[in-house]
N, C-alpha and C positions, 0 to 999 in steps of 0.2 A: 464156798463163795468167796472167802477172804483170799484166797491164793488166785481164784481167777481175776479178782478186782485189781490186786497187786500186779498181775501179770499184764493187765491191760493198762495199767498206768505206766509200766516201764517201756511200752510200746510206742507211747506218745514222745514226740520231742520235747524236752523242757525248755531249752533256749532257741532262739532264732540265730539261724546260720548266716553269718555276713561274709560276703565275699572281700577279698585284699583289693585296695584301690592304688595303684601308683599314678602319680602326677609328676610329668616333666614340665617344669615351669621355665620360661624364658621372656623374662620382662625386660624391656629396654625403655628407660625414660620416664615410667610411670609408677606408681606406689599400688601396686595390686597384690591383694592376698586373696587365698581361696580357703575354701571347706568343702570337701568331698563327702558325699553321702551315698549310702546303699539304700534307695529309696524302696526298691522291689527286686524280685528275684531276675526280673528282666529289664530293669530301668536303672540307670545311673544318673547321679546329678552333682552338679557343682556350684556352689554360691561363689560368686566374685566380688569383692570388696574393694572399692577404689578410695584409698585414703588421702590420694593427692589433690592437688588443685587443677589439674588438667583432665579433661574427659580422656578415656582410653578405648582403643579400638582393639577387641581381642577376637581371637580364632581357637575355638576350643575343639580338639578332635577325640572322640571317644572310640577305643578300639575294644573288642572282645573276641579274641582268637580270629577264627576262621572268616567270620563275617565283615563284610565291608565296613570302614570305618564310619562314623557319622560325625560331620562337620557341621558345626555351628559358628556363626559370626555374630559377635554382639558388641554393642557399643555401651560401655559402662560410664555414666555420668560422674563428674567430679563430687566426690563425698556420699556417694550412693552405693548400692549394691544390686547385683542382677543376678537371678537363678537361671541355669541353663540345664536342661535334661536331654536324655536320649533313649529310646526305646529299642531293644533288639529282639529278634525272632526267637531267640534260645536263651536259655538260663545262663547268666552271667558266672563264670568260674573266677576269672580274675580280669579286673577292668583297668585298661590304661589309658590314662588321660593327657594329652598334650596340650599345653596352655601357652600360647603366644600372645603378648600384648604390646602394643607401642602407642605413643600419644596420637591424637586425632589431629 
């Protein structure tokens, strides 16, 4: 009985598997920083923080292999943050995020 319980426990995953996230940041004229998250196996998200005195207009492009890129356009007010997410049809293996921001 003990051996079968141990065998069953060994079959269960002990840690959550996270996928790597690469961010290509191109920011001109604004003080925007980011934090990328692996929300779920098919959802990627990024939090944009604007530390400047000017509002920022940002374009975020999520890429997951052969699927069509998901493009989100957001405005980040001065001294505030905005969360941006994208859901894909299949499991994410490696997420590539393109971030481009400029002053409004």
